[in-house]
N, C-alpha and C positions, 0 to 999 in steps of 0.2 A: 419515720418514729427512728430510724435507724439514728441520724442527724442529734436527736435529742437526748438519747441516747449518751452517745459521743460528748457531745455540748455539758450532760452533769459530771463525769466523768473527765470532764477539760478543767473543771473547776475546782477539781483534787488535785492536779496537777498528774493526771493520770492516762495516757493517750490509749483508749478503744479502739482498735481495729477490726473492724468486718468484714469476713470474705467470706463472700455470697457469689464463689465458684473465680477468682480474678487468677488465685495464686496457685491452683491446681491442690485441690484437695478439699473443698470447698463446693465442688460440684453436684450437679443436679443426681439425687437416687431412683433408681429403678420405680416405679410404680410397683407397689407389693400389697397386694389383696384380704391377706389373713396375716399381716402384722403380727409380729410375736417377739419376747423377751429376748429368744434363741437367736431373731435376726440379727439384733444392733450387732454383738461380734462380729457376724459375719461384716456387715455395713460398716463399721469401723476399721475394721483390716483394709476389705477391698475401695470404699469412698474417702478414710481418712488418711492411712495413712500408706494407701497402693499396697497394701504387700511388702512393705521395704521393712525392718527389722531397725535400720539406719533412717528410717526418714526422717527429714531439718522439724518436721513438722511439730512431733512426736517432742514434748516439754516447751515448747511456743506456744502454738495454736490451745483451746478447750474444741471441741469438738460440738456441734450442735447438729439434731437433727429435724426439721421440720414438716409434717406429714399433717394430713387429712385427720386421720384414725390411727391411732397408735396402741400399743398392749397396757396404755393407761393415759392420764390425761395430760401429766407433764412431768418427768423426773428429772434428777444427774443421774450418770449408771458409769460403774465401773469400764473404760473402754481396752486399754491394756491390762494394766496393773496398778491404773489409779483413779481415781474419783477425776477424770480430767473433760467429762460429754454428757451431753441432757437431750433430752425430747420434749419435745412440743407438736402436740396432738391440736393442732390448730381447728379445725371443724369440730373435733368433739367438746375443746373449747367453747368455740363460739356456740353452738347446741346447749351447752348449761348456761352460757350468759351472754343469750341475745340482742340485749341492747346494748352489746358494748363494741366497738370498732374490733375487727378482728385483725388487724394487726396491733393494734395498742394489747391485744390480748397475748398476742405472740413475742411481744416484744417486753412484757412486764415478766412473765414465762420465763425469759432466756436471762434476764437479769439477774433477775430468781437465782435461777437454776446457776449460772455465772458466779453469783454469792458462795452459791454450794460447792462450788470447786475449786472456789480461795478460801476456802476452812470455815464457813459462817453457815454451823450443822444448828440444830436441834439442842444439841448438847453443848454448844459452846453457848448460848444463853434460854431463855423461856419463852423468851418473845416468837423465836424464829420459829415457823414453824407449826403455830399453836391452835389448832381447830377450835381453840373456846375462843378466839379475838374477833370470829365471823360473827359471833351470838352477841349484838347490841345490847348494850347494858347489862352480859354479867360479870362473875367476878373477872374472869380471864382480859375480855374486854376492856374492861375496866382498866386494870392494872398494866397493861399495853397499850392503851390509846394513844398514848405518846408516842410511842416509839416509829416514829415513822417513815417507817423503811417496805423498800417490797418484799424486805425477809418476813414481817408480820403479815399473813393470811389478810388480813383487812386492806391494807395498803398497796400487796403485791399489781396488781393492774392498774394503780391510780398515780405511783411515782414508779420510773427510773432510777433512784436513785436509794443510796443508802442511807441508811441517820448517821447521825455523829455527835449523838449521843445530848445534846443544849435544847433538847425542847421539855423539864422536867422528868417527873417521877415514872419510870417505868422505861422511861428511855436508853437506851444502847449505843455506843458508837460503834456501827459495824464499822465504818471506812479506818479506825483506824487498830483492827483485830482484823483487815483483808489479812489473808495470808498468801503471798505471790507466791510460794515456793508449794502449796499446800498440792494444790493439780499436777506436781512431779514426784512430789511423795508425801502420798495421803498418807494420816497417822489419825487415825478414831483413839481419842483419849474422854472416858466418861468422866464427866464432872460429879461431884458430891454436892 
């Protein structure tokens, strides 16, 4: 699944590197039975930055925690001081979607939340994180059906790609709106 995601990004001249522990800072974290939101800060500092204020990983890598059961299904979070991290509760996702492949659920969630760390937020475009898109034939589903992006909840686990805005009414150019500095300098601006 990782290679499939890497190839999607390569088609847009973007090199996606997924470190699963080989570059010191992506190693396995200890098992935590009663995982909470407050544990994230400690895990971020201990296992991503290795308690180093000058860690070379800060501002270069995005940190993803993949666990069986977390404090929520999957979400982005602010690590040190910017939105550069996300958590995927793989077993919780699998329980909610038992007929889907676990690896696909993890990768779909990871690419979706990577998009958030690159500035694709619900206030950027109405089709992002819109719960209405999960209800076929309702107004929101119809409005954003052509938005074929993993940022659209309807396609979140069906594609590892963002949309390019060429699919007609209701589509949005995610690729053109990626902000590669957002995870280093997160700014949250409300659109009217």
